[in-house]
C-alpha positions as CSV (number, residue, x, y, z in Angstrom):
1,M,0.0,0.0,0.0
2,G,2.9,2.2,0.7
3,K,1.3,3.5,3.7
4,R,1.6,2.3,7.4
5,K,-1.3,4.2,9.1
6,P,-4.5,2.7,7.7
7,L,-3.5,-0.8,9.0
8,M,-2.5,0.7,12.4
9,N,-5.9,2.4,12.6
10,V,-7.7,-0.9,11.9
11,G,-5.5,-2.8,14.3
12,Y,-6.0,-0.3,17.2
13,A,-9.7,-0.1,16.6
14,L,-10.3,-3.7,16.6
15,T,-8.3,-4.1,20.0
16,G,-9.9,-1.1,21.6
17,I,-13.4,-1.9,20.5
18,L,-13.8,-5.8,20.8
19,G,-12.2,-6.2,24.3
20,P,-14.8,-3.9,26.1
21,I,-17.9,-5.7,24.4
22,I,-17.0,-8.7,26.4
23,A,-18.8,-6.7,29.2
24,V,-22.2,-7.8,27.5
25,T,-21.4,-11.4,26.4
26,T,-23.4,-14.2,27.8
27,A,-21.4,-17.3,26.7
28,W,-17.9,-18.4,26.3
29,P,-18.0,-18.7,22.6
30,Q,-18.8,-15.1,22.3
31,V,-15.7,-14.2,24.6
32,L,-13.6,-16.5,22.4
33,L,-14.5,-14.9,19.1
34,L,-14.0,-11.2,20.6
35,R,-10.5,-12.2,21.8
36,V,-9.6,-13.8,18.4
37,G,-10.7,-10.6,16.7
38,A,-8.7,-8.5,19.2
39,W,-5.6,-10.5,18.8
40,L,-6.0,-10.1,15.0
41,G,-6.1,-6.4,15.6
42,R,-2.7,-6.8,17.3
43,G,-1.4,-8.8,14.6
44,A,-2.6,-6.0,12.1
45,R,-1.2,-3.1,14.1
46,G,2.3,-4.5,15.0
47,P,4.3,-4.7,11.7
48,P,3.2,-1.4,10.3
49,R,3.7,0.3,13.9
50,D,7.3,-1.1,13.9
51,A,7.9,-0.1,10.3
52,L,6.6,3.4,11.0
53,L,8.7,3.8,14.0
54,A,11.8,2.6,12.1
55,D,10.9,5.2,9.4
56,S,10.4,8.0,12.0
57,V,13.7,7.8,13.8
58,P,17.4,8.4,12.6
59,A,19.4,5.0,12.5
60,P,21.8,6.2,15.3
61,V,19.1,6.3,17.9
62,R,16.9,3.4,16.4
63,G,17.5,1.0,19.4
64,R,16.8,3.7,22.0
65,A,13.5,4.4,20.3
66,F,12.5,0.7,20.1
67,G,13.5,0.4,23.6
68,F,11.3,3.4,24.6
69,Q,8.4,1.8,22.7
70,R,9.0,-1.6,24.4
71,A,9.3,0.0,27.8
72,M,5.9,2.0,27.6
73,D,4.0,-1.1,26.2
74,T,5.3,-3.2,29.2
75,I,4.5,-0.7,31.6
76,G,1.0,-0.4,30.3
77,A,0.6,-4.3,30.3
78,A,1.7,-4.1,34.0
79,L,-0.5,-1.2,35.1
80,G,-3.7,-2.5,33.3
81,P,-4.1,-5.7,35.2
82,A,-2.9,-4.1,38.4
83,L,-5.6,-1.4,38.1
84,A,-8.2,-4.1,37.3
85,L,-7.4,-6.0,40.3
86,L,-7.8,-2.8,42.5
87,L,-11.1,-2.1,41.0
88,L,-12.3,-5.8,41.0
89,P,-13.8,-5.9,44.7
90,L,-15.6,-2.5,43.7
91,I,-17.3,-2.9,40.3
92,G,-17.0,-6.4,39.0
93,Y,-15.6,-8.0,35.9
94,R,-18.1,-6.7,33.5
95,D,-17.7,-3.0,34.6
96,I,-13.9,-3.6,34.4
97,F,-14.2,-4.8,30.8
98,A,-16.7,-1.8,30.0
99,L,-14.1,0.8,31.4
100,S,-11.2,-0.8,29.3
101,A,-12.9,1.1,26.4
102,I,-11.4,4.4,27.7
103,P,-7.8,3.5,27.2
104,G,-8.6,1.5,24.0
105,L,-10.4,4.5,22.5
106,A,-7.6,6.8,23.6
107,A,-4.9,4.7,22.1
108,F,-7.0,4.7,18.7
109,L,-7.5,8.4,18.8
110,V,-3.9,9.3,19.3
111,V,-2.9,7.0,16.4
112,F,-5.8,8.2,14.2
113,L,-5.4,12.0,14.9
114,L,-1.8,12.6,16.0
115,V,0.5,9.9,14.4
116,R,1.8,11.2,11.0
117,E,2.8,8.9,8.1
118,V,6.3,9.4,7.1
119,Q,7.0,10.3,3.5
120,R,9.1,7.8,1.9
121,P,11.6,8.7,-0.8
122,K,10.7,7.3,-4.2
123,G,13.0,4.2,-5.1
124,N,14.0,1.0,-3.7
125,G,14.8,2.1,-0.3
126,S,17.9,3.2,1.4
127,G,21.1,1.5,2.7
128,P,23.9,-0.6,1.1
129,Q,21.5,-3.3,0.0
130,K,18.4,-2.4,-1.9
131,S,15.6,-4.5,-2.8
132,P,15.3,-6.0,-6.4
133,P,12.4,-4.4,-8.4
134,V,8.9,-6.1,-8.4
135,R,5.8,-5.7,-10.7
136,D,3.4,-2.9,-9.6
137,N,1.0,-5.1,-7.9
138,P,3.3,-7.7,-6.0
139,S,1.8,-10.8,-4.5
140,Q,2.7,-11.8,-0.9
141,I,5.2,-14.3,-2.4
142,D,6.9,-11.5,-4.4
143,S,7.0,-9.3,-1.3
144,L,8.9,-12.1,0.5
145,K,11.3,-12.8,-2.3
146,V,12.5,-9.3,-2.3
147,L,13.6,-9.4,1.3
148,P,17.4,-9.4,1.7
149,R,19.4,-12.4,2.2
150,R,21.0,-11.0,5.3
151,F,17.4,-10.6,6.8
152,K,16.4,-14.2,6.0
153,L,19.6,-15.4,7.7
154,F,18.7,-13.0,10.6
155,L,15.4,-14.6,10.7
156,A,16.7,-18.0,10.7
157,A,18.6,-17.4,14.0
158,V,15.5,-15.6,15.5
159,G,13.4,-18.6,14.7
160,I,15.6,-21.1,16.4
161,F,15.7,-19.1,19.3
162,G,11.9,-18.7,19.3
163,L,11.4,-22.4,19.4
164,G,13.0,-22.3,23.0
165,N,11.5,-19.0,24.0
166,F,8.3,-19.9,25.8
167,A,5.8,-17.6,27.4
168,N,7.3,-16.1,30.5
169,S,4.1,-17.2,32.5
170,L,5.8,-20.8,32.6
171,F,8.6,-19.1,34.6
172,T,5.7,-18.1,37.1
173,L,4.0,-21.5,37.1
174,R,7.2,-23.3,38.0
175,A,8.2,-21.0,40.7
176,Q,4.6,-21.4,42.4
177,E,5.0,-25.1,42.1
178,V,8.4,-25.3,43.7
179,L,7.7,-22.6,46.4
180,A,4.4,-24.5,47.6
181,T,6.6,-27.3,49.0
182,Q,8.0,-24.8,51.6
183,Y,5.6,-21.9,51.8
184,G,2.1,-23.5,50.9
185,T,0.0,-22.9,48.0
186,I,-1.5,-19.5,48.6
187,Q,1.7,-17.9,49.9
188,A,3.7,-19.5,47.0
189,S,1.1,-18.0,44.7
190,V,1.6,-14.3,46.0
191,L,5.4,-14.9,45.8
192,A,5.3,-16.2,42.3
193,V,3.2,-13.3,41.1
194,G,5.6,-11.0,43.0
195,L,8.5,-12.4,41.2
196,Y,6.5,-12.1,37.7
197,M,6.1,-8.4,38.3
198,M,9.6,-8.0,39.0
199,L,10.4,-9.7,35.8
200,N,8.3,-7.1,33.9
201,L,9.8,-4.3,36.0
202,V,13.2,-5.4,34.9
203,Y,12.0,-6.0,31.3
204,A,10.6,-2.3,31.3
205,A,13.6,-0.7,33.0
206,S,16.2,-2.5,30.7
207,S,14.6,-1.8,27.4
208,I,15.7,1.8,26.8
209,P,19.5,1.2,28.1
210,V,19.9,-2.0,26.1
211,G,18.5,-0.2,23.0
212,A,20.9,2.7,23.3
213,L,23.7,0.2,24.1
214,S,23.0,-1.5,20.9
215,D,23.1,1.9,19.1
216,R,26.7,2.3,20.4
217,V,28.2,-1.1,20.2
218,G,26.2,-2.9,17.5
219,R,22.9,-5.0,17.5
220,R,24.6,-8.5,16.9
221,G,26.5,-8.8,20.2
222,V,24.0,-7.3,22.3
223,L,21.1,-9.5,20.8
224,A,23.3,-12.7,21.2
225,F,23.9,-11.9,24.7
226,G,20.5,-11.7,25.3
227,Y,19.9,-15.2,23.8
228,F,22.7,-16.6,25.9
229,L,20.9,-15.0,29.1
230,S,17.7,-16.8,28.2
231,A,19.7,-20.0,28.3
232,M,21.1,-19.2,31.6
233,A,17.8,-18.4,33.1
234,C,16.3,-21.7,31.8
235,I,19.4,-23.5,33.3
236,G,18.6,-21.7,36.6
237,M,14.9,-23.2,36.4
238,V,16.4,-26.8,35.9
239,F,18.4,-26.4,39.1
240,L,15.7,-24.7,41.0
241,T,15.3,-24.9,44.8
242,A,12.4,-23.9,47.1
243,D,14.4,-20.8,48.3
244,F,12.8,-17.8,47.2
245,W,16.1,-15.8,47.1
246,V,17.3,-18.4,44.6
247,L,14.5,-17.4,42.4
248,V,15.2,-13.6,42.6
249,P,18.2,-13.8,40.2
250,V,16.6,-16.2,37.7
251,F,13.6,-13.9,37.3
252,F,16.0,-10.8,36.9
253,L,17.8,-12.7,34.1
254,A,14.5,-13.5,32.6
255,G,13.3,-9.9,32.6
256,L,16.7,-8.7,31.4
257,F,16.8,-11.2,28.4
258,T,13.2,-10.3,27.5
259,G,14.0,-6.7,27.3
260,I,17.1,-7.3,25.3
261,T,15.4,-9.5,22.7
262,D,12.2,-7.7,22.2
263,T,14.0,-4.4,21.8
264,V,17.0,-5.3,19.7
265,E,15.2,-7.7,17.4
266,G,12.9,-4.8,16.2
267,A,15.8,-2.5,15.7
268,A,18.1,-5.1,14.0
269,A,15.4,-5.7,11.5
270,A,15.1,-2.0,10.6
271,D,18.8,-2.1,10.1
272,L,18.6,-5.1,7.7
273,L,15.7,-4.1,5.7
274,P,15.3,-1.6,3.0
275,Q,12.7,1.0,3.8
276,D,10.3,-0.1,1.2
277,A,10.2,-3.7,2.5
278,R,10.0,-2.9,6.3
279,G,6.2,-3.6,6.5
280,T,6.8,-7.0,5.0
281,G,9.9,-7.8,7.0
282,Y,8.2,-7.0,10.3
283,G,5.3,-8.9,9.4
284,L,7.4,-12.0,8.8
285,L,9.4,-11.3,11.9
286,Q,6.2,-11.2,14.0
287,T,5.0,-14.4,12.3
288,V,8.2,-16.0,13.2
289,N,8.0,-15.1,16.8
290,G,4.3,-15.9,17.1
291,V,4.9,-19.3,15.8
292,G,8.0,-19.8,18.0
293,D,6.0,-18.6,21.1
294,L,3.2,-21.2,20.3
295,V,5.6,-24.2,19.6
296,S,8.1,-23.6,22.5
297,S,5.3,-23.1,25.1
298,A,3.5,-26.3,23.8
299,V,6.7,-28.3,23.8
300,V,8.0,-27.1,27.1
301,G,4.6,-27.9,28.5
302,F,4.3,-31.2,27.1
303,L,7.8,-32.3,28.2
304,W,7.1,-30.8,31.7
305,N,3.9,-33.2,32.0
306,L,5.3,-36.3,30.2
307,V,8.8,-36.3,31.7
308,S,9.8,-33.4,34.0
309,P,10.0,-29.8,34.2
310,Q,14.0,-30.1,34.1
311,V,13.6,-31.7,30.6
312,G,11.3,-28.9,29.3
313,F,13.5,-26.1,30.6
314,G,16.6,-27.9,29.4
315,Y,15.2,-28.1,25.9
316,A,14.6,-24.4,26.2
317,A,18.0,-23.7,27.3
318,V,19.5,-25.6,24.4
319,L,17.4,-24.0,21.9
320,S,18.2,-20.5,23.2
321,A,22.0,-21.1,23.2
322,F,21.8,-22.6,19.6
323,G,20.0,-19.5,18.5
324,G,22.6,-17.2,20.0
325,I,25.3,-19.3,18.2
326,L,23.5,-19.2,14.8
327,L,23.1,-15.5,15.2
328,V,26.6,-14.8,15.6
329,Y,27.6,-17.0,12.8
330,L,24.9,-16.4,10.2
331,T,25.0,-12.7,10.6
332,R,28.7,-12.1,10.3
333,G,29.0,-8.9,8.2
334,A,25.3,-8.1,8.0
335,F,25.4,-5.1,10.7
336,V,27.4,-2.0,10.2
337,Q,30.3,-2.2,12.7
338,K,30.2,0.3,15.4
Protein backbone atom coordinates (compact mmCIF):
# COMPACT_ATOMS: atom_id res chain seq x y z
CA MET A 1 0.00 0.00 0.00
CA GLY A 2 2.93 2.32 0.60
CA LYS A 3 1.30 3.51 3.84
CA ARG A 4 1.52 2.37 7.45
CA LYS A 5 -1.33 4.22 9.16
CA PRO A 6 -4.45 2.60 7.60
CA LEU A 7 -3.60 -0.86 8.97
CA MET A 8 -2.53 0.66 12.29
CA ASN A 9 -5.92 2.39 12.51
CA VAL A 10 -7.72 -0.89 11.85
CA GLY A 11 -5.58 -2.79 14.37
CA TYR A 12 -6.00 -0.28 17.20
CA ALA A 13 -9.72 0.00 16.48
CA LEU A 14 -10.22 -3.78 16.69
CA THR A 15 -8.35 -4.12 19.99
CA GLY A 16 -9.98 -1.01 21.43
CA ILE A 17 -13.54 -2.00 20.52
CA LEU A 18 -13.74 -5.79 20.76
CA GLY A 19 -12.22 -6.15 24.24
CA PRO A 20 -14.79 -3.95 26.00
CA ILE A 21 -17.69 -5.74 24.26
CA ILE A 22 -16.88 -8.73 26.47
CA ALA A 23 -18.80 -6.83 29.14
CA VAL A 24 -22.11 -7.76 27.48
CA THR A 25 -21.35 -11.36 26.48
CA THR A 26 -23.47 -14.21 27.80
CA ALA A 27 -21.53 -17.32 26.68
CA TRP A 28 -17.90 -18.35 26.38
CA PRO A 29 -17.92 -18.75 22.55
CA GLN A 30 -18.73 -15.06 22.31
CA VAL A 31 -15.72 -14.24 24.47
CA LEU A 32 -13.54 -16.51 22.36
CA LEU A 33 -14.57 -14.81 19.12
CA LEU A 34 -14.01 -11.36 20.58
CA ARG A 35 -10.57 -12.33 21.88
CA VAL A 36 -9.62 -13.79 18.50
CA GLY A 37 -10.71 -10.58 16.81
CA ALA A 38 -8.79 -8.45 19.28
CA TRP A 39 -5.63 -10.50 18.73
CA LEU A 40 -6.09 -10.19 14.97
CA GLY A 41 -6.10 -6.46 15.59
CA ARG A 42 -2.86 -6.78 17.51
CA GLY A 43 -1.36 -8.71 14.63
CA ALA A 44 -2.56 -6.06 12.17
CA ARG A 45 -1.14 -3.11 14.09
CA GLY A 46 2.26 -4.52 15.11
CA PRO A 47 4.21 -4.72 11.83
CA PRO A 48 3.10 -1.33 10.41
CA ARG A 49 3.70 0.29 13.81
CA ASP A 50 7.26 -1.04 13.96
CA ALA A 51 7.85 -0.07 10.33
CA LEU A 52 6.58 3.45 10.99
CA LEU A 53 8.73 3.67 14.11
CA ALA A 54 11.79 2.67 12.08
CA ASP A 55 10.86 5.24 9.42
CA SER A 56 10.40 7.99 12.01
CA VAL A 57 13.76 7.95 13.80
CA PRO A 58 17.35 8.29 12.54
CA ALA A 59 19.45 5.13 12.52
CA PRO A 60 21.88 6.25 15.29
CA VAL A 61 19.05 6.27 17.89
CA ARG A 62 16.93 3.45 16.49
CA GLY A 63 17.69 1.08 19.37
CA ARG A 64 16.75 3.70 21.94
CA ALA A 65 13.46 4.36 20.13
CA PHE A 66 12.50 0.69 20.04
CA GLY A 67 13.52 0.38 23.69
CA PHE A 68 11.25 3.28 24.61
CA GLN A 69 8.32 1.72 22.77
CA ARG A 70 8.86 -1.67 24.41
CA ALA A 71 9.21 -0.06 27.85
CA MET A 72 5.95 1.90 27.49
CA ASP A 73 4.14 -1.20 26.21
CA THR A 74 5.36 -3.26 29.17
CA ILE A 75 4.50 -0.59 31.74
CA GLY A 76 0.99 -0.36 30.31
CA ALA A 77 0.63 -4.15 30.30
CA ALA A 78 1.62 -4.23 33.97
CA LEU A 79 -0.46 -1.26 35.15
CA GLY A 80 -3.64 -2.36 33.36
CA PRO A 81 -4.08 -5.68 35.20
CA ALA A 82 -2.93 -4.08 38.48
CA LEU A 83 -5.62 -1.40 38.16
CA ALA A 84 -8.19 -4.05 37.25
CA LEU A 85 -7.34 -6.02 40.39
CA LEU A 86 -7.80 -2.89 42.51
CA LEU A 87 -11.18 -2.17 40.93
CA LEU A 88 -12.46 -5.74 40.96
CA PRO A 89 -13.80 -5.72 44.55
CA LEU A 90 -15.64 -2.46 43.81
CA ILE A 91 -17.27 -2.87 40.40
CA GLY A 92 -16.89 -6.47 39.14
CA TYR A 93 -15.64 -8.06 35.95
CA ARG A 94 -18.19 -6.73 33.45
CA ASP A 95 -17.70 -3.10 34.46
CA ILE A 96 -13.92 -3.51 34.28
CA PHE A 97 -14.19 -4.73 30.69
CA ALA A 98 -16.51 -1.82 29.91
CA LEU A 99 -14.06 0.68 31.40
CA SER A 100 -11.26 -0.76 29.26
CA ALA A 101 -12.94 1.07 26.36
CA ILE A 102 -11.45 4.32 27.71
CA PRO A 103 -7.73 3.51 27.20
CA GLY A 104 -8.60 1.50 24.07
CA LEU A 105 -10.40 4.45 22.49
CA ALA A 106 -7.66 6.85 23.64
CA ALA A 107 -4.99 4.74 21.96
CA PHE A 108 -6.96 4.65 18.71
CA LEU A 109 -7.53 8.42 18.75
CA VAL A 110 -3.85 9.13 19.35
CA VAL A 111 -2.91 6.99 16.35
CA PHE A 112 -5.74 8.29 14.15
CA LEU A 113 -5.40 11.99 14.95
CA LEU A 114 -1.80 12.58 16.01
CA VAL A 115 0.45 9.98 14.38
CA ARG A 116 1.74 11.16 11.02
CA GLU A 117 2.72 9.04 8.04
CA VAL A 118 6.37 9.40 7.08
CA GLN A 119 6.90 10.35 3.47
CA ARG A 120 9.25 7.80 1.98
CA PRO A 121 11.58 8.68 -0.89
CA LYS A 122 10.77 7.15 -4.25
CA GLY A 123 12.96 4.23 -5.29
CA ASN A 124 13.96 0.97 -3.76
CA GLY A 125 14.76 2.10 -0.25
CA SER A 126 17.91 3.15 1.54
CA GLY A 127 21.05 1.50 2.76
CA PRO A 128 23.82 -0.48 1.15
CA GLN A 129 21.53 -3.32 0.07
CA LYS A 130 18.47 -2.38 -1.93
CA SER A 131 15.56 -4.61 -2.74
CA PRO A 132 15.24 -5.87 -6.33
CA PRO A 133 12.37 -4.47 -8.41
CA VAL A 134 8.98 -6.19 -8.44
CA ARG A 135 5.92 -5.66 -10.58
CA ASP A 136 3.45 -2.90 -9.74
CA ASN A 137 1.04 -5.16 -7.80
CA PRO A 138 3.28 -7.70 -6.07
CA SER A 139 1.83 -10.81 -4.46
CA GLN A 140 2.67 -11.92 -0.94
CA ILE A 141 5.24 -14.33 -2.42
CA ASP A 142 6.82 -11.54 -4.48
CA SER A 143 7.04 -9.37 -1.36
CA LEU A 144 8.84 -12.13 0.55
CA LYS A 145 11.23 -12.81 -2.31
CA VAL A 146 12.58 -9.26 -2.32
CA LEU A 147 13.62 -9.38 1.33
CA PRO A 148 17.43 -9.23 1.63
CA ARG A 149 19.33 -12.45 2.24
CA ARG A 150 20.96 -10.98 5.33
CA PHE A 151 17.50 -10.46 6.86
CA LYS A 152 16.47 -14.02 6.05
CA LEU A 153 19.60 -15.35 7.78
CA PHE A 154 18.78 -13.15 10.76
CA LEU A 155 15.26 -14.60 10.79
CA ALA A 156 16.67 -18.14 10.82
CA ALA A 157 18.54 -17.40 14.07
CA VAL A 158 15.48 -15.63 15.53
CA GLY A 159 13.33 -18.64 14.64
CA ILE A 160 15.64 -21.16 16.32
CA PHE A 161 15.77 -19.01 19.44
CA GLY A 162 11.98 -18.63 19.31
CA LEU A 163 11.50 -22.39 19.39
CA GLY A 164 12.95 -22.29 22.92
CA ASN A 165 11.56 -18.92 24.00
CA PHE A 166 8.38 -19.97 25.81
CA ALA A 167 5.83 -17.70 27.45
CA ASN A 168 7.22 -16.05 30.61
CA SER A 169 4.14 -17.19 32.52
CA LEU A 170 5.73 -20.66 32.64
CA PHE A 171 8.49 -19.19 34.81
CA THR A 172 5.79 -18.09 37.22
CA LEU A 173 4.00 -21.44 37.16
CA ARG A 174 7.22 -23.33 37.93
CA ALA A 175 8.11 -20.91 40.73
CA GLN A 176 4.69 -21.39 42.33
CA GLU A 177 5.02 -25.16 42.05
CA VAL A 178 8.45 -25.22 43.71
CA LEU A 179 7.71 -22.64 46.42
CA ALA A 180 4.49 -24.43 47.44
CA THR A 181 6.55 -27.24 49.00
CA GLN A 182 7.98 -24.78 51.54
CA TYR A 183 5.49 -21.91 51.81
CA GLY A 184 2.12 -23.50 51.04
CA THR A 185 -0.06 -22.95 47.98
CA ILE A 186 -1.48 -19.50 48.77
CA GLN A 187 1.74 -17.84 49.91
CA ALA A 188 3.63 -19.49 47.04
CA SER A 189 1.14 -18.02 44.57
CA VAL A 190 1.62 -14.54 46.04
CA LEU A 191 5.41 -14.86 45.88
CA ALA A 192 5.28 -16.18 42.31
CA VAL A 193 3.12 -13.25 41.16
CA GLY A 194 5.55 -10.89 42.90
CA LEU A 195 8.42 -12.46 40.98
CA TYR A 196 6.50 -12.08 37.73
CA MET A 197 5.94 -8.39 38.51
CA MET A 198 9.67 -8.03 39.12
CA LEU A 199 10.36 -9.70 35.76
CA ASN A 200 8.19 -7.13 34.00
CA LEU A 201 9.79 -4.24 35.91
CA VAL A 202 13.25 -5.41 34.86
CA TYR A 203 11.96 -5.80 31.31
CA ALA A 204 10.62 -2.24 31.24
CA ALA A 205 13.64 -0.72 33.01
CA SER A 206 16.18 -2.45 30.77
CA SER A 207 14.58 -1.81 27.37
CA ILE A 208 15.81 1.76 26.84
CA PRO A 209 19.37 1.19 28.17
CA VAL A 210 19.91 -1.97 26.12
CA GLY A 211 18.50 -0.25 23.03
CA ALA A 212 20.90 2.65 23.54
CA LEU A 213 23.74 0.19 24.10
CA SER A 214 22.97 -1.52 20.80
CA ASP A 215 23.15 1.90 19.12
CA ARG A 216 26.68 2.32 20.45
CA VAL A 217 28.23 -1.16 20.21
CA GLY A 218 26.10 -2.89 17.56
CA ARG A 219 22.96 -5.05 17.53
CA ARG A 220 24.58 -8.44 16.88
CA GLY A 221 26.56 -8.76 20.09
CA VAL A 222 23.86 -7.33 22.35
CA LEU A 223 21.15 -9.58 20.88
CA ALA A 224 23.34 -12.70 21.04
CA PHE A 225 24.06 -11.86 24.68
CA GLY A 226 20.31 -11.73 25.29
CA TYR A 227 19.86 -15.17 23.74
CA PHE A 228 22.59 -16.60 25.97
CA LEU A 229 20.99 -14.94 29.02
CA SER A 230 17.78 -16.77 28.12
CA ALA A 231 19.69 -20.05 28.17
CA MET A 232 21.13 -19.17 31.59
CA ALA A 233 17.67 -18.36 32.98
CA CYS A 234 16.35 -21.70 31.72
CA ILE A 235 19.31 -23.54 33.26
CA GLY A 236 18.50 -21.77 36.53
CA MET A 237 14.99 -23.22 36.32
CA VAL A 238 16.45 -26.70 35.80
CA PHE A 239 18.38 -26.51 39.09
CA LEU A 240 15.68 -24.66 41.00
CA THR A 241 15.22 -25.04 44.76
CA ALA A 242 12.40 -23.93 47.06
CA ASP A 243 14.45 -20.95 48.27
CA PHE A 244 12.74 -17.69 47.27
CA TRP A 245 16.05 -15.83 47.08
CA VAL A 246 17.39 -18.32 44.55
CA LEU A 247 14.46 -17.47 42.30
CA VAL A 248 15.11 -13.71 42.39
CA PRO A 249 18.22 -13.72 40.14
CA VAL A 250 16.57 -16.21 37.77
CA PHE A 251 13.57 -13.91 37.28
CA PHE A 252 15.93 -10.93 36.99
CA LEU A 253 17.70 -12.70 34.11
CA ALA A 254 14.34 -13.53 32.55
CA GLY A 255 13.28 -9.88 32.60
CA LEU A 256 16.65 -8.73 31.27
CA PHE A 257 16.80 -11.15 28.36
CA THR A 258 13.19 -10.31 27.44
CA GLY A 259 14.04 -6.61 27.38
CA ILE A 260 17.08 -7.28 25.22
CA THR A 261 15.45 -9.61 22.71
CA ASP A 262 12.20 -7.68 22.23
CA THR A 263 14.03 -4.37 21.83
CA VAL A 264 17.06 -5.30 19.76
CA GLU A 265 15.26 -7.68 17.39
CA GLY A 266 13.05 -4.79 16.27
CA ALA A 267 15.93 -2.36 15.85
CA ALA A 268 18.07 -4.98 14.09
CA ALA A 269 15.31 -5.71 11.59
CA ALA A 270 15.18 -2.02 10.65
CA ASP A 271 18.94 -2.06 10.03
CA LEU A 272 18.70 -5.08 7.74
CA LEU A 273 15.62 -4.09 5.72
CA PRO A 274 15.32 -1.53 2.94
CA GLN A 275 12.72 1.06 3.80
CA ASP A 276 10.22 -0.09 1.18
CA ALA A 277 10.28 -3.68 2.53
CA ARG A 278 9.99 -2.95 6.25
CA GLY A 279 6.27 -3.64 6.50
CA THR A 280 6.69 -7.09 4.95
CA GLY A 281 9.83 -7.73 7.00
CA TYR A 282 8.23 -6.85 10.31
CA GLY A 283 5.18 -8.92 9.43
CA LEU A 284 7.41 -11.93 8.78
CA LEU A 285 9.39 -11.28 11.98
CA GLN A 286 6.17 -11.15 14.01
CA THR A 287 4.96 -14.36 12.35
CA VAL A 288 8.21 -16.16 13.17
CA ASN A 289 8.03 -14.98 16.78
CA GLY A 290 4.36 -15.92 17.08
CA VAL A 291 4.93 -19.42 15.76
CA GLY A 292 7.95 -19.75 18.07
CA ASP A 293 5.89 -18.67 21.09
CA LEU A 294 3.22 -21.24 20.31
CA VAL A 295 5.58 -24.14 19.58
CA SER A 296 8.01 -23.48 22.42
CA SER A 297 5.31 -23.10 25.07
CA ALA A 298 3.54 -26.25 23.83
CA VAL A 299 6.75 -28.31 23.72
CA VAL A 300 7.97 -27.15 27.13
CA GLY A 301 4.53 -27.86 28.62
CA PHE A 302 4.41 -31.27 26.96
CA LEU A 303 7.87 -32.26 28.20
CA TRP A 304 7.04 -30.84 31.64
CA ASN A 305 4.01 -33.12 31.99
CA LEU A 306 5.28 -36.16 30.13
CA VAL A 307 8.83 -36.29 31.56
CA SER A 308 9.76 -33.52 34.02
CA PRO A 309 10.00 -29.73 34.27
CA GLN A 310 13.79 -30.05 34.17
CA VAL A 311 13.65 -31.66 30.72
CA GLY A 312 11.29 -28.95 29.44
CA PHE A 313 13.48 -26.08 30.63
CA GLY A 314 16.59 -27.94 29.48
CA TYR A 315 15.13 -28.12 25.98
CA ALA A 316 14.51 -24.35 26.06
CA ALA A 317 18.07 -23.68 27.27
CA VAL A 318 19.58 -25.68 24.40
CA LEU A 319 17.45 -23.94 21.74
CA SER A 320 18.17 -20.49 23.21
CA ALA A 321 21.92 -21.07 23.21
CA PHE A 322 21.82 -22.55 19.71
CA GLY A 323 19.92 -19.48 18.49
CA GLY A 324 22.65 -17.24 19.92
CA ILE A 325 25.37 -19.26 18.21
CA LEU A 326 23.52 -19.16 14.88
CA LEU A 327 23.00 -15.41 15.21
CA VAL A 328 26.73 -14.82 15.68
CA TYR A 329 27.62 -17.13 12.79
CA LEU A 330 24.91 -16.29 10.22
CA THR A 331 24.94 -12.50 10.57
CA ARG A 332 28.69 -11.95 10.21
CA GLY A 333 29.11 -8.73 8.28
CA ALA A 334 25.35 -8.12 8.08
CA PHE A 335 25.38 -5.18 10.48
CA VAL A 336 27.40 -2.00 10.18
CA GLN A 337 30.30 -2.17 12.63
CA LYS A 338 30.18 0.41 15.41
